[in-house]
Structure formats: structure tokens, C-alpha cells
All heavy atoms as a GROMACS GRO file, in nm:
protein
  649
    1MET      N    1   6.408   2.264   4.876
    1MET     CA    2   6.277   2.210   4.876
    1MET      C    3   6.170   2.317   4.842
    1MET      O    4   6.078   2.288   4.764
    1MET     CB    5   6.246   2.153   5.023
    1MET     CG    6   6.104   2.119   5.034
    1MET     SD    7   6.050   2.034   5.186
    1MET     CE    8   6.118   2.134   5.311
    2PHE      N    9   6.174   2.432   4.906
    2PHE     CA   10   6.075   2.530   4.874
    2PHE      C   11   6.080   2.583   4.734
    2PHE      O   12   5.982   2.618   4.675
    2PHE     CB   13   6.086   2.648   4.980
    2PHE     CG   14   6.055   2.605   5.122
    2PHE    CD1   15   6.153   2.612   5.216
    2PHE    CD2   16   5.931   2.558   5.151
    2PHE    CE1   17   6.128   2.568   5.344
    2PHE    CE2   18   5.899   2.516   5.289
    2PHE     CZ   19   5.998   2.526   5.386
    3ASP      N   20   6.209   2.593   4.683
    3ASP     CA   21   6.223   2.635   4.545
    3ASP      C   22   6.157   2.542   4.446
    3ASP      O   23   6.089   2.591   4.350
    3ASP     CB   24   6.371   2.648   4.511
    3ASP     CG   25   6.438   2.760   4.580
    3ASP    OD1   26   6.370   2.859   4.619
    3ASP    OD2   27   6.557   2.751   4.595
    4ASP      N   28   6.153   2.413   4.470
    4ASP     CA   29   6.083   2.316   4.390
    4ASP      C   30   5.936   2.340   4.388
    4ASP      O   31   5.866   2.336   4.288
    4ASP     CB   32   6.119   2.173   4.434
    4ASP     CG   33   6.066   2.069   4.336
    4ASP    OD1   34   6.082   2.089   4.212
    4ASP    OD2   35   6.014   1.968   4.380
    5LEU      N   36   5.880   2.363   4.506
    5LEU     CA   37   5.735   2.392   4.515
    5LEU      C   38   5.702   2.516   4.443
    5LEU      O   39   5.596   2.526   4.370
    5LEU     CB   40   5.693   2.408   4.663
    5LEU     CG   41   5.706   2.285   4.751
    5LEU    CD1   42   5.675   2.322   4.898
    5LEU    CD2   43   5.616   2.168   4.707
    6LYS      N   44   5.779   2.623   4.453
    6LYS     CA   45   5.756   2.750   4.395
    6LYS      C   46   5.757   2.728   4.238
    6LYS      O   47   5.677   2.785   4.165
    6LYS     CB   48   5.870   2.845   4.440
    6LYS     CG   49   5.822   2.988   4.429
    6LYS     CD   50   5.922   3.069   4.503
    6LYS     CE   51   5.884   3.220   4.494
    6LYS     NZ   52   5.974   3.310   4.563
    7ARG      N   53   5.859   2.658   4.185
    7ARG     CA   54   5.870   2.631   4.044
    7ARG      C   55   5.740   2.562   3.987
    7ARG      O   56   5.703   2.585   3.879
    7ARG     CB   57   5.991   2.547   4.008
    7ARG     CG   58   6.116   2.625   3.998
    7ARG     CD   59   6.230   2.540   3.934
    7ARG     NE   60   6.259   2.426   4.009
    7ARG     CZ   61   6.344   2.422   4.112
    7ARG    NH1   62   6.409   2.530   4.154
    7ARG    NH2   63   6.371   2.309   4.178
    8ARG      N   64   5.681   2.479   4.068
    8ARG     CA   65   5.560   2.407   4.032
    8ARG      C   66   5.439   2.488   4.037
    8ARG      O   67   5.334   2.437   4.013
    8ARG     CB   68   5.551   2.273   4.111
    8ARG     CG   69   5.658   2.180   4.089
    8ARG     CD   70   5.655   2.062   4.182
    8ARG     NE   71   5.770   1.978   4.170
    8ARG     CZ   72   5.756   1.845   4.138
    8ARG    NH1   73   5.640   1.790   4.128
    8ARG    NH2   74   5.861   1.772   4.122
    9GLY      N   75   5.449   2.608   4.092
    9GLY     CA   76   5.334   2.699   4.107
    9GLY      C   77   5.253   2.667   4.232
    9GLY      O   78   5.143   2.713   4.242
   10ILE      N   79   5.307   2.592   4.323
   10ILE     CA   80   5.234   2.562   4.450
   10ILE      C   81   5.260   2.676   4.547
   10ILE      O   82   5.371   2.715   4.570
   10ILE     CB   83   5.289   2.426   4.515
   10ILE    CG1   84   5.258   2.310   4.413
   10ILE    CG2   85   5.227   2.399   4.642
   10ILE    CD1   86   5.323   2.184   4.444
   11LYS      N   87   5.151   2.730   4.602
   11LYS     CA   88   5.153   2.835   4.695
   11LYS      C   89   5.082   2.798   4.826
   11LYS      O   90   4.963   2.810   4.835
   11LYS     CB   91   5.090   2.962   4.642
   11LYS     CG   92   5.161   3.015   4.520
   11LYS     CD   93   5.092   3.139   4.463
   11LYS     CE   94   5.164   3.178   4.337
   11LYS     NZ   95   5.084   3.292   4.264
   12PRO      N   96   5.156   2.735   4.916
   12PRO     CA   97   5.086   2.690   5.043
   12PRO      C   98   5.038   2.807   5.126
   12PRO      O   99   5.089   2.917   5.132
   12PRO     CB  100   5.200   2.616   5.115
   12PRO     CG  101   5.323   2.673   5.062
   12PRO     CD  102   5.297   2.711   4.921
   13ASP      N  103   4.925   2.775   5.188
   13ASP     CA  104   4.866   2.872   5.285
   13ASP      C  105   4.934   2.864   5.426
   13ASP      O  106   4.942   2.953   5.501
   13ASP     CB  107   4.719   2.851   5.307
   13ASP     CG  108   4.637   2.878   5.185
   13ASP    OD1  109   4.666   2.977   5.111
   13ASP    OD2  110   4.547   2.803   5.153
   14ILE      N  111   4.986   2.744   5.450
   14ILE     CA  112   5.047   2.715   5.583
   14ILE      C  113   5.171   2.625   5.563
   14ILE      O  114   5.164   2.539   5.474
   14ILE     CB  115   4.945   2.657   5.681
   14ILE    CG1  116   4.998   2.645   5.816
   14ILE    CG2  117   4.896   2.523   5.626
   14ILE    CD1  118   4.892   2.617   5.924
   15ILE      N  119   5.276   2.653   5.634
   15ILE     CA  120   5.391   2.564   5.630
   15ILE      C  121   5.426   2.520   5.767
   15ILE      O  122   5.442   2.610   5.862
   15ILE     CB  123   5.514   2.642   5.572
   15ILE    CG1  124   5.480   2.680   5.426
   15ILE    CG2  125   5.640   2.556   5.573
   15ILE    CD1  126   5.588   2.768   5.359
   16TYR      N  127   5.439   2.391   5.787
   16TYR     CA  128   5.465   2.333   5.917
   16TYR      C  129   5.618   2.308   5.928
   16TYR      O  130   5.672   2.239   5.848
   16TYR     CB  131   5.393   2.196   5.933
   16TYR     CG  132   5.410   2.131   6.061
   16TYR    CD1  133   5.330   2.157   6.173
   16TYR    CD2  134   5.511   2.037   6.078
   16TYR    CE1  135   5.342   2.090   6.288
   16TYR    CE2  136   5.528   1.971   6.201
   16TYR     CZ  137   5.452   1.998   6.308
   16TYR     OH  138   5.466   1.942   6.419
   17ILE      N  139   5.680   2.372   6.018
   17ILE     CA  140   5.830   2.357   6.035
   17ILE      C  141   5.857   2.253   6.141
   17ILE      O  142   5.812   2.264   6.252
   17ILE     CB  143   5.887   2.492   6.081
   17ILE    CG1  144   5.857   2.603   5.987
   17ILE    CG2  145   6.037   2.477   6.101
   17ILE    CD1  146   5.922   2.592   5.848
   18ASP      N  147   5.937   2.155   6.106
   18ASP     CA  148   5.986   2.057   6.203
   18ASP      C  149   6.133   2.043   6.180
   18ASP      O  150   6.212   2.102   6.244
   18ASP     CB  151   5.905   1.924   6.185
   18ASP     CG  152   5.924   1.832   6.302
   18ASP    OD1  153   5.974   1.873   6.406
   18ASP    OD2  154   5.891   1.714   6.285
   19ALA      N  155   6.172   1.962   6.088
   19ALA     CA  156   6.313   1.949   6.042
   19ALA      C  157   6.412   1.948   6.156
   19ALA      O  158   6.398   1.883   6.253
   19ALA     CB  159   6.341   2.051   5.938
   20PHE      N  160   6.516   2.034   6.137
   20PHE     CA  161   6.628   2.036   6.227
   20PHE      C  162   6.623   2.148   6.331
   20PHE      O  163   6.711   2.171   6.408
   20PHE     CB  164   6.758   2.050   6.150
   20PHE     CG  165   6.784   1.929   6.069
   20PHE    CD1  166   6.774   1.936   5.926
   20PHE    CD2  167   6.820   1.802   6.118
   20PHE    CE1  168   6.796   1.827   5.848
   20PHE    CE2  169   6.843   1.696   6.040
   20PHE     CZ  170   6.832   1.710   5.902
   21LYS      N  171   6.503   2.217   6.327
   21LYS     CA  172   6.483   2.329   6.421
   21LYS      C  173   6.594   2.442   6.416
   21LYS      O  174   6.639   2.487   6.513
   21LYS     CB  175   6.477   2.276   6.566
   21LYS     CG  176   6.358   2.175   6.583
   21LYS     CD  177   6.376   2.101   6.719
   21LYS     CE  178   6.277   1.993   6.730
   21LYS     NZ  179   6.267   1.899   6.621
   22THR      N  180   6.627   2.472   6.299
   22THR     CA  181   6.723   2.577   6.274
   22THR      C  182   6.663   2.709   6.226
   22THR      O  183   6.550   2.703   6.165
   22THR     CB  184   6.831   2.532   6.169
   22THR    OG1  185   6.774   2.521   6.045
   22THR    CG2  186   6.896   2.402   6.210
   23PRO      N  187   6.726   2.825   6.245
   23PRO     CA  188   6.676   2.946   6.196
   23PRO      C  189   6.664   2.943   6.043
   23PRO      O  190   6.576   3.004   5.984
   23PRO     CB  191   6.778   3.050   6.233
   23PRO     CG  192   6.854   2.989   6.344
   23PRO     CD  193   6.845   2.838   6.325
   24GLU      N  194   6.750   2.864   5.981
   24GLU     CA  195   6.747   2.855   5.834
   24GLU      C  196   6.618   2.794   5.778
   24GLU      O  197   6.566   2.830   5.670
   24GLU     CB  198   6.864   2.775   5.776
   24GLU     CG  199   6.998   2.840   5.798
   24GLU     CD  200   7.056   2.824   5.940
   24GLU    OE1  201   7.005   2.745   6.021
   24GLU    OE2  202   7.151   2.899   5.970
   25ASP      N  203   6.553   2.704   5.856
   25ASP     CA  204   6.424   2.648   5.814
   25ASP      C  205   6.319   2.756   5.802
   25ASP      O  206   6.241   2.759   5.707
   25ASP     CB  207   6.381   2.539   5.920
   25ASP     CG  208   6.466   2.425   5.934
   25ASP    OD1  209   6.537   2.385   5.827
   25ASP    OD2  210   6.474   2.360   6.037
   26LEU      N  211   6.314   2.840   5.903
   26LEU     CA  212   6.219   2.950   5.908
   26LEU      C  213   6.247   3.048   5.797
   26LEU      O  214   6.156   3.096   5.723
   26LEU     CB  215   6.218   3.024   6.043
   26LEU     CG  216   6.165   2.939   6.160
   26LEU    CD1  217   6.216   3.002   6.291
   26LEU    CD2  218   6.013   2.933   6.158
   27ASP      N  219   6.374   3.088   5.781
   27ASP     CA  220   6.412   3.190   5.677
   27ASP      C  221   6.381   3.138   5.538
   27ASP      O  222   6.337   3.209   5.453
   27ASP     CB  223   6.563   3.216   5.689
   27ASP     CG  224   6.594   3.292   5.814
   27ASP    OD1  225   6.510   3.363   5.870
   27ASP    OD2  226   6.713   3.288   5.852
   28ALA      N  227   6.412   3.013   5.509
   28ALA     CA  228   6.382   2.950   5.375
   28ALA      C  229   6.236   2.950   5.351
   28ALA      O  230   6.195   2.984   5.231
   28ALA     CB  231   6.444   2.810   5.364
   29ALA      N  232   6.159   2.908   5.442
   29ALA     CA  233   6.013   2.901   5.420
   29ALA      C  234   5.954   3.047   5.400
   29ALA      O  235   5.875   3.069   5.302
   29ALA     CB  236   5.937   2.840   5.540
   30PHE      N  237   5.999   3.144   5.478
   30PHE     CA  238   5.952   3.279   5.469
   30PHE      C  239   6.000   3.342   5.336
   30PHE      O  240   5.920   3.411   5.267
   30PHE     CB  241   5.998   3.361   5.582
   30PHE     CG  242   5.947   3.500   5.585
   30PHE    CD1  243   5.813   3.520   5.610
   30PHE    CD2  244   6.031   3.608   5.561
   30PHE    CE1  245   5.758   3.651   5.615
   30PHE    CE2  246   5.982   3.739   5.567
   30PHE     CZ  247   5.850   3.761   5.591
   31ALA      N  248   6.115   3.313   5.292
   31ALA     CA  249   6.169   3.374   5.173
   31ALA      C  250   6.092   3.321   5.047
   31ALA      O  251   6.066   3.394   4.956
   31ALA     CB  252   6.320   3.339   5.152
   32ALA      N  253   6.054   3.196   5.049
   32ALA     CA  254   5.988   3.135   4.939
   32ALA      C  255   5.838   3.172   4.934
   32ALA      O  256   5.779   3.198   4.831
   32ALA     CB  257   6.001   2.982   4.935
   33PHE      N  258   5.779   3.175   5.054
   33PHE     CA  259   5.634   3.196   5.074
   33PHE      C  260   5.604   3.291   5.184
   33PHE      O  261   5.557   3.250   5.289
   33PHE     CB  262   5.566   3.057   5.090
   33PHE     CG  263   5.591   2.965   4.987
   33PHE    CD1  264   5.674   2.856   5.004
   33PHE    CD2  265   5.532   2.974   4.862
   33PHE    CE1  266   5.705   2.762   4.905
   33PHE    CE2  267   5.558   2.891   4.759
   33PHE     CZ  268   5.642   2.778   4.778
   34PRO      N  269   5.627   3.421   5.164
   34PRO     CA  270   5.614   3.518   5.274
   34PRO      C  271   5.474   3.538   5.324
   34PRO      O  272   5.450   3.587   5.434
   34PRO     CB  273   5.668   3.648   5.216
   34PRO     CG  274   5.659   3.629   5.062
   34PRO     CD  275   5.677   3.487   5.039
   35ASN      N  276   5.373   3.494   5.247
   35ASN     CA  277   5.236   3.508   5.293
   35ASN      C  278   5.179   3.383   5.363
   35ASN      O  279   5.066   3.385   5.409
   35ASN     CB  280   5.139   3.545   5.170
   35ASN     CG  281   5.181   3.681   5.113
   35ASN    OD1  282   5.213   3.771   5.188
   35ASN    ND2  283   5.183   3.690   4.985
   36ALA      N  284   5.255   3.274   5.368
   36ALA     CA  285   5.210   3.156   5.428
   36ALA      C  286   5.216   3.167   5.583
   36ALA      O  287   5.314   3.235   5.637
   36ALA     CB  288   5.293   3.038   5.385
   37VAL      N  289   5.132   3.102   5.652
   37VAL     CA  290   5.142   3.098   5.796
   37VAL      C  291   5.246   2.987   5.831
   37VAL      O  292   5.243   2.883   5.779
   37VAL     CB  293   5.004   3.060   5.857
   37VAL    CG1  294   5.016   3.035   6.009
   37VAL    CG2  295   4.903   3.162   5.828
   38LEU      N  296   5.345   3.033   5.916
   38LEU     CA  297   5.444   2.934   5.962
   38LEU      C  298   5.406   2.885   6.096
   38LEU      O  299   5.362   2.962   6.184
   38LEU     CB  300   5.580   3.008   5.966
   38LEU     CG  301   5.635   3.066   5.840
   38LEU    CD1  302   5.773   3.129   5.863
   38LEU    CD2  303   5.643   2.964   5.731
   39CYS      N  304   5.414   2.756   6.111
   39CYS     CA  305   5.378   2.692   6.236
   39CYS      C  306   5.459   2.565   6.258
   39CYS      O  307   5.532   2.530   6.169
   39CYS     CB  308   5.232   2.659   6.240
   39CYS     SG  309   5.183   2.529   6.115
   40GLY      N  310   5.448   2.508   6.379
   40GLY     CA  311   5.522   2.390   6.405
   40GLY      C  312   5.500   2.344   6.545
   40GLY      O  313   5.404   2.384   6.613
   41ASP      N  314   5.583   2.250   6.595
   41ASP     CA  315   5.569   2.205   6.729
   41ASP      C  316   5.703   2.206   6.801
   41ASP      O  317   5.796   2.286   6.750
   41ASP     CB  318   5.508   2.062   6.732
   41ASP     CG  319   5.602   1.954   6.679
   41ASP    OD1  320   5.709   1.991   6.618
   41ASP    OD2  321   5.575   1.838   6.693
   42ASP      N  322   5.720   2.137   6.904
   42ASP     CA  323   5.852   2.138   6.980
   42ASP      C  324   5.873   2.264   7.054
   42ASP      O  325   5.987   2.294   7.092
   42ASP     CB  326   5.970   2.099   6.888
   42ASP     CG  327   5.956   1.958   6.839
   42ASP    OD1  328   5.893   1.871   6.907
   42ASP    OD2  329   6.012   1.933   6.730
   43TRP      N  330   5.768   2.346   7.077
   43TRP     CA  331   5.781   2.466   7.148
   43TRP      C  332   5.851   2.440   7.293
   43TRP      O  333   5.922   2.529   7.337
   43TRP     CB  334   5.647   2.535   7.164
   43TRP     CG  335   5.651   2.671   7.222
   43TRP    CD1  336   5.608   2.708   7.351
   43TRP    CD2  337   5.697   2.787   7.165
   43TRP    NE1  338   5.632   2.841   7.372
   43TRP    CE2  339   5.685   2.894   7.255
   43TRP    CE3  340   5.749   2.824   7.034
   43TRP    CZ2  341   5.717   3.021   7.229
   43TRP    CZ3  342   5.791   2.949   7.008
   43TRP    CH2  343   5.765   3.052   7.103
   44ASP      N  344   5.812   2.332   7.348
   44ASP     CA  345   5.859   2.305   7.483
   44ASP      C  346   5.972   2.200   7.488
   44ASP      O  347   6.005   2.145   7.591
   44ASP     CB  348   5.746   2.265   7.578
   44ASP     CG  349   5.663   2.153   7.526
   44ASP    OD1  350   5.689   2.098   7.417
   44ASP    OD2  351   5.569   2.111   7.597
   45TRP      N  352   6.027   2.166   7.368
   45TRP     CA  353   6.138   2.075   7.356
   45TRP      C  354   6.268   2.138   7.390
   45TRP      O  355   6.300   2.250   7.337
   45TRP     CB  356   6.143   2.013   7.220
   45TRP     CG  357   6.255   1.918   7.196
   45TRP    CD1  358   6.261   1.782   7.229
   45TRP    CD2  359   6.380   1.952   7.139
   45TRP    NE1  360   6.382   1.729   7.189
   45TRP    CE2  361   6.461   1.833   7.138
   45TRP    CE3  362   6.439   2.067   7.086
   45TRP    CZ2  363   6.589   1.824   7.090
   45TRP    CZ3  364   6.572   2.061   7.033
   45TRP    CH2  365   6.639   1.944   7.032
   46ARG      N  366   6.349   2.074   7.475
   46ARG     CA  367   6.489   2.124   7.510
   46ARG      C  368   6.590   2.039   7.450
   46ARG      O  369   6.582   1.916   7.445
   46ARG     CB  370   6.506   2.130   7.661
   46ARG     CG  371   6.421   2.218   7.735
   46ARG     CD  372   6.443   2.207   7.881
   46ARG     NE  373   6.343   2.269   7.961
   46ARG     CZ  374   6.368   2.366   8.046
   46ARG    NH1  375   6.491   2.408   8.069
   46ARG    NH2  376   6.270   2.422   8.112
   47ASN      N  377   6.703   2.097   7.398
   47ASN     CA  378   6.812   2.020   7.349
   47ASN      C  379   6.898   1.965   7.466
   47ASN      O  380   6.858   1.982   7.581
   47ASN     CB  381   6.894   2.100   7.246
   47ASN     CG  382   6.963   2.215   7.306
   47ASN    OD1  383   6.981   2.231   7.427
   47ASN    ND2  384   7.021   2.303   7.220
   48GLU      N  385   7.007   1.906   7.430
   48GLU     CA  386   7.094   1.843   7.538
   48GLU      C  387   7.143   1.940   7.641
   48GLU      O  388   7.172   1.905   7.753
   48GLU     CB  389   7.214   1.774   7.475
   48GLU     CG  390   7.176   1.661   7.376
   48GLU     CD  391   7.137   1.716   7.238
   48GLU    OE1  392   7.192   1.819   7.193
   48GLU    OE2  393   7.045   1.654   7.174
   49GLU      N  394   7.158   2.071   7.597
   49GLU     CA  395   7.208   2.172   7.690
   49GLU      C  396   7.094   2.243   7.767
   49GLU      O  397   7.117   2.330   7.842
   49GLU     CB  398   7.282   2.281   7.611
   49GLU     CG  399   7.413   2.233   7.552
   49GLU     CD  400   7.397   2.165   7.425
   49GLU    OE1  401   7.309   2.195   7.344
   49GLU    OE2  402   7.472   2.071   7.389
   50GLY      N  403   6.966   2.192   7.746
   50GLY     CA  404   6.853   2.248   7.818
   50GLY      C  405   6.800   2.375   7.754
   50GLY      O  406   6.717   2.447   7.811
   51VAL      N  407   6.839   2.402   7.628
   51VAL     CA  408   6.797   2.524   7.558
   51VAL      C  409   6.668   2.486   7.483
   51VAL      O  410   6.656   2.386   7.418
   51VAL     CB  411   6.904   2.572   7.457
   51VAL    CG1  412   6.856   2.684   7.378
   51VAL    CG2  413   7.031   2.606   7.534
   52PHE      N  414   6.571   2.578   7.490
   52PHE     CA  415   6.446   2.569   7.408
   52PHE      C  416   6.482   2.623   7.269
   52PHE      O  417   6.453   2.729   7.223
   52PHE     CB  418   6.335   2.652   7.468
   52PHE     CG  419   6.281   2.607   7.593
   52PHE    CD1  420   6.310   2.665   7.715
   52PHE    CD2  421   6.193   2.501   7.595
   52PHE    CE1  422   6.258   2.623   7.830
   52PHE    CE2  423   6.134   2.453   7.714
   52PHE     CZ  424   6.174   2.514   7.835
   53GLN      N  425   6.541   2.529   7.190
   53GLN     CA  426   6.595   2.566   7.058
   53GLN      C  427   6.487   2.620   6.964
   53GLN      O  428   6.509   2.725   6.906
   53GLN     CB  429   6.667   2.446   6.996
   53GLN     CG  430   6.737   2.475   6.868
   53GLN     CD  431   6.822   2.354   6.826
   53GLN    OE1  432   6.853   2.259   6.900
   53GLN    NE2  433   6.865   2.362   6.701
   54MET      N  434   6.380   2.550   6.946
   54MET     CA  435   6.273   2.596   6.855
   54MET      C  436   6.218   2.724   6.904
   54MET      O  437   6.196   2.821   6.831
   54MET     CB  438   6.166   2.488   6.840
   54MET     CG  439   6.071   2.514   6.721
   54MET     SD  440   6.150   2.472   6.565
   54MET     CE  441   6.149   2.631   6.480
   55ARG      N  442   6.188   2.727   7.034
   55ARG     CA  443   6.125   2.856   7.095
   55ARG      C  444   6.219   2.977   7.066
   55ARG      O  445   6.175   3.082   7.025
   55ARG     CB  446   6.101   2.834   7.239
   55ARG     CG  447   6.033   2.945   7.307
   55ARG     CD  448   6.015   2.924   7.453
   55ARG     NE  449   5.937   2.802   7.477
   55ARG     CZ  450   5.892   2.768   7.596
   55ARG    NH1  451   5.923   2.838   7.707
   55ARG    NH2  452   5.829   2.653   7.613
   56ASP      N  453   6.350   2.960   7.092
   56ASP     CA  454   6.440   3.072   7.074
   56ASP      C  455   6.444   3.113   6.925
   56ASP      O  456   6.444   3.231   6.896
   56ASP     CB  457   6.583   3.030   7.119
   56ASP     CG  458   6.589   3.012   7.271
   56ASP    OD1  459   6.493   3.051   7.340
   56ASP    OD2  460   6.687   2.963   7.315
   57ASN      N  461   6.454   3.012   6.834
   57ASN     CA  462   6.450   3.048   6.690
   57ASN      C  463   6.326   3.126   6.648
   57ASN      O  464   6.332   3.222   6.569
   57ASN     CB  465   6.470   2.923   6.606
   57ASN     CG  466   6.610   2.859   6.624
   57ASN    OD1  467   6.706   2.923   6.664
   57ASN    ND2  468   6.620   2.729   6.595
   58VAL      N  469   6.214   3.070   6.687
   58VAL     CA  470   6.086   3.132   6.654
   58VAL      C  471   6.078   3.272   6.705
   58VAL      O  472   6.035   3.366   6.638
   58VAL     CB  473   5.966   3.048   6.694
   58VAL    CG1  474   5.834   3.124   6.680
   58VAL    CG2  475   5.963   2.921   6.619
   59ASN      N  476   6.117   3.291   6.836
   59ASN     CA  477   6.109   3.431   6.893
   59ASN      C  478   6.206   3.526   6.821
   59ASN      O  479   6.164   3.641   6.792
   59ASN     CB  480   6.139   3.420   7.041
   59ASN     CG  481   6.030   3.362   7.125
   59ASN    OD1  482   5.912   3.394   7.093
   59ASN    ND2  483   6.061   3.302   7.233
   60ARG      N  484   6.321   3.486   6.786
   60ARG     CA  485   6.416   3.576   6.708
   60ARG      C  486   6.354   3.609   6.572
   60ARG      O  487   6.362   3.723   6.536
   60ARG     CB  488   6.551   3.510   6.704
   60ARG     CG  489   6.638   3.522   6.820
   60ARG     CD  490   6.786   3.485   6.792
   60ARG     NE  491   6.800   3.344   6.754
   60ARG     CZ  492   6.806   3.247   6.839
   60ARG    NH1  493   6.810   3.264   6.969
   60ARG    NH2  494   6.827   3.122   6.804
   61PHE      N  495   6.300   3.502   6.512
   61PHE     CA  496   6.247   3.522   6.380
   61PHE      C  497   6.124   3.626   6.388
   61PHE      O  498   6.112   3.715   6.301
   61PHE     CB  499   6.196   3.394   6.312
   61PHE     CG  500   6.135   3.401   6.180
   61PHE    CD1  501   6.217   3.394   6.070
   61PHE    CD2  502   6.000   3.428   6.165
   61PHE    CE1  503   6.162   3.405   5.936
   61PHE    CE2  504   5.948   3.435   6.038
   61PHE     CZ  505   6.025   3.429   5.928
   62SER      N  506   6.042   3.605   6.486
   62SER     CA  507   5.923   3.692   6.506
   62SER      C  508   5.962   3.832   6.530
   62SER      O  509   5.898   3.925   6.470
   62SER     CB  510   5.834   3.643   6.611
   62SER     OG  511   5.890   3.663   6.738
   63GLN      N  512   6.062   3.860   6.600
   63GLN     CA  513   6.112   3.994   6.625
   63GLN      C  514   6.166   4.054   6.497
   63GLN      O  515   6.139   4.173   6.471
   63GLN     CB  516   6.214   3.993   6.734
   63GLN     CG  517   6.157   3.961   6.872
   63GLN     CD  518   6.267   3.946   6.981
   63GLN    OE1  519   6.382   3.947   6.951
   63GLN    NE2  520   6.222   3.922   7.101
   64LYS      N  521   6.245   3.977   6.430
   64LYS     CA  522   6.304   4.023   6.305
   64LYS      C  523   6.199   4.063   6.201
   64LYS      O  524   6.215   4.166   6.130
   64LYS     CB  525   6.396   3.918   6.246
   64LYS     CG  526   6.468   3.953   6.118
   64LYS     CD  527   6.556   3.828   6.071
   64LYS     CE  528   6.612   3.850   5.938
   64LYS     NZ  529   6.692   3.738   5.895
   65HIS      N  530   6.094   3.983   6.189
   65HIS     CA  531   5.990   4.006   6.087
   65HIS      C  532   5.862   4.064   6.141
   65HIS      O  533   5.761   4.070   6.067
   65HIS     CB  534   5.966   3.873   6.015
   65HIS     CG  535   6.080   3.823   5.939
   65HIS    ND1  536   6.119   3.877   5.822
   65HIS    CD2  537   6.172   3.720   5.971
   65HIS    CE1  538   6.230   3.811   5.777
   65HIS    NE2  539   6.267   3.722   5.864
   66ARG      N  540   5.859   4.109   6.264
   66ARG     CA  541   5.744   4.174   6.327
   66ARG      C  542   5.621   4.082   6.319
   66ARG      O  543   5.514   4.125   6.279
   66ARG     CB  544   5.726   4.305   6.269
   66ARG     CG  545   5.835   4.406   6.293
   66ARG     CD  546   5.806   4.542   6.246
   66ARG     NE  547   5.922   4.626   6.275
   66ARG     CZ  548   5.954   4.730   6.205
   66ARG    NH1  549   5.878   4.767   6.104
   66ARG    NH2  550   6.055   4.804   6.242
   67LYS      N  551   5.636   3.959   6.358
   67LYS     CA  552   5.519   3.867   6.362
   67LYS      C  553   5.492   3.834   6.505
   67LYS      O  554   5.571   3.844   6.592
   67LYS     CB  555   5.566   3.730   6.292
   67LYS     CG  556   5.610   3.748   6.148
   67LYS     CD  557   5.486   3.756   6.067
   67LYS     CE  558   5.529   3.750   5.915
   67LYS     NZ  559   5.409   3.764   5.834
   68GLU      N  560   5.365   3.803   6.526
   68GLU     CA  561   5.325   3.759   6.662
   68GLU      C  562   5.332   3.609   6.677
   68GLU      O  563   5.294   3.536   6.589
   68GLU     CB  564   5.171   3.812   6.685
   68GLU     CG  565   5.113   3.764   6.817
   68GLU     CD  566   4.970   3.802   6.832
   68GLU    OE1  567   4.917   3.870   6.745
   68GLU    OE2  568   4.912   3.761   6.937
   69VAL      N  569   5.382   3.565   6.790
   69VAL     CA  570   5.388   3.425   6.816
   69VAL      C  571   5.266   3.389   6.904
   69VAL      O  572   5.242   3.446   7.004
   69VAL     CB  573   5.517   3.388   6.898
   69VAL    CG1  574   5.526   3.237   6.931
   69VAL    CG2  575   5.648   3.430   6.818
   70VAL      N  576   5.202   3.280   6.861
   70VAL     CA  577   5.099   3.219   6.940
   70VAL      C  578   5.139   3.076   6.967
   70VAL      O  579   5.171   3.001   6.876
   70VAL     CB  580   4.964   3.214   6.858
   70VAL    CG1  581   4.854   3.151   6.947
   70VAL    CG2  582   4.917   3.362   6.825
   71ALA      N  583   5.152   3.040   7.099
   71ALA     CA  584   5.196   2.909   7.134
   71ALA      C  585   5.099   2.847   7.241
   71ALA      O  586   5.061   2.918   7.333
   71ALA     CB  587   5.335   2.914   7.200
   72VAL      N  588   5.053   2.724   7.211
   72VAL     CA  589   4.974   2.652   7.300
   72VAL      C  590   5.036   2.515   7.318
   72VAL      O  591   5.050   2.443   7.219
   72VAL     CB  592   4.824   2.644   7.255
   72VAL    CG1  593   4.743   2.559   7.345
   72VAL    CG2  594   4.767   2.779   7.233
   73GLY      N  595   5.067   2.482   7.440
   73GLY     CA  596   5.136   2.352   7.465
   73GLY      C  597   5.260   2.347   7.384
   73GLY      O  598   5.344   2.438   7.393
   74ALA      N  599   5.277   2.245   7.306
   74ALA     CA  600   5.403   2.229   7.225
   74ALA      C  601   5.388   2.289   7.082
   74ALA      O  602   5.486   2.291   7.008
   74ALA     CB  603   5.433   2.083   7.210
   75THR      N  604   5.272   2.348   7.052
   75THR     CA  605   5.247   2.397   6.916
   75THR      C  606   5.259   2.546   6.911
   75THR      O  607   5.221   2.620   7.005
   75THR     CB  608   5.105   2.358   6.869
   75THR    OG1  609   5.089   2.211   6.887
   75THR    CG2  610   5.074   2.395   6.734
   76TRP      N  611   5.313   2.597   6.800
   76TRP     CA  612   5.328   2.746   6.781
   76TRP      C  613   5.292   2.787   6.640
   76TRP      O  614   5.284   2.699   6.553
   76TRP     CB  615   5.472   2.786   6.811
   76TRP     CG  616   5.570   2.718   6.714
   76TRP    CD1  617   5.636   2.602   6.747
   76TRP    CD2  618   5.613   2.759   6.590
   76TRP    NE1  619   5.717   2.564   6.641
   76TRP    CE2  620   5.702   2.660   6.546
   76TRP    CE3  621   5.585   2.869   6.510
   76TRP    CZ2  622   5.771   2.674   6.420
   76TRP    CZ3  623   5.641   2.880   6.387
   76TRP    CH2  624   5.730   2.782   6.341
   77LEU      N  625   5.257   2.909   6.617
   77LEU     CA  626   5.236   2.964   6.492
   77LEU      C  627   5.274   3.118   6.493
   77LEU      O  628   5.270   3.176   6.596
   77LEU     CB  629   5.097   2.938   6.427
   77LEU     CG  630   4.978   3.007   6.486
   77LEU    CD1  631   4.964   3.149   6.436
   77LEU    CD2  632   4.849   2.926   6.457
   78LEU      N  633   5.304   3.165   6.372
   78LEU     CA  634   5.331   3.308   6.359
   78LEU      C  635   5.223   3.372   6.279
   78LEU      O  636   5.178   3.319   6.181
   78LEU     CB  637   5.465   3.326   6.286
   78LEU     CG  638   5.590   3.274   6.360
   78LEU    CD1  639   5.706   3.268   6.262
   78LEU    CD2  640   5.619   3.368   6.473
   79LYS      N  641   5.176   3.488   6.330
   79LYS     CA  642   5.076   3.559   6.248
   79LYS      C  643   5.111   3.712   6.243
   79LYS      O  644   5.201   3.753   6.302
   79LYS     CB  645   4.941   3.543   6.305
   79LYS     CG  646   4.918   3.568   6.452
   79LYS     CD  647   4.773   3.533   6.488
   79LYS     CE  648   4.732   3.623   6.597
   79LYS     NZ  649   4.594   3.622   6.632
   0.00000   0.00000   0.00000
């Protein structure tokens, strides 16, 4: 998906991550558009096992890429 946007010359300022809440969603968005602000929701959503899946993925991503996480309610962004 991001490759198609890139081929068309589209450079988003912000990318909202929802999808399947996987680390690959964050990695793909960042790889294609490293200067875009990544954000999303489901910060306080737990999967069937009680794990904060999106929160865990965002926190790991932020540590890996030295980004700051800002979260308010269910919404988050990386800066």
C-alpha cells in the first residue's frame, strides 16, 4: 500500500495506523515515509489474552527508532 502512494509521488505528513495492530504496520509506514508523523488509536485496547497489543508495538517501535510516544485516552502519536 505505501509503495503505491510513494510511486504516485504522494508524501503524507501524517499516517494513521489501525489495521491489524502489528509491528509490520508501523515498520512499513516508517520505511516508506520516515518523516511522516505516525499515529493511531486503540492505545487502551486489549486482545483476548489481556495484552495491550497496540501499546506494546508502539512502545517497542519508539525505543527502536528513538521516538517519543504521546498518548491521550485511546489515541497515540510518535514524535
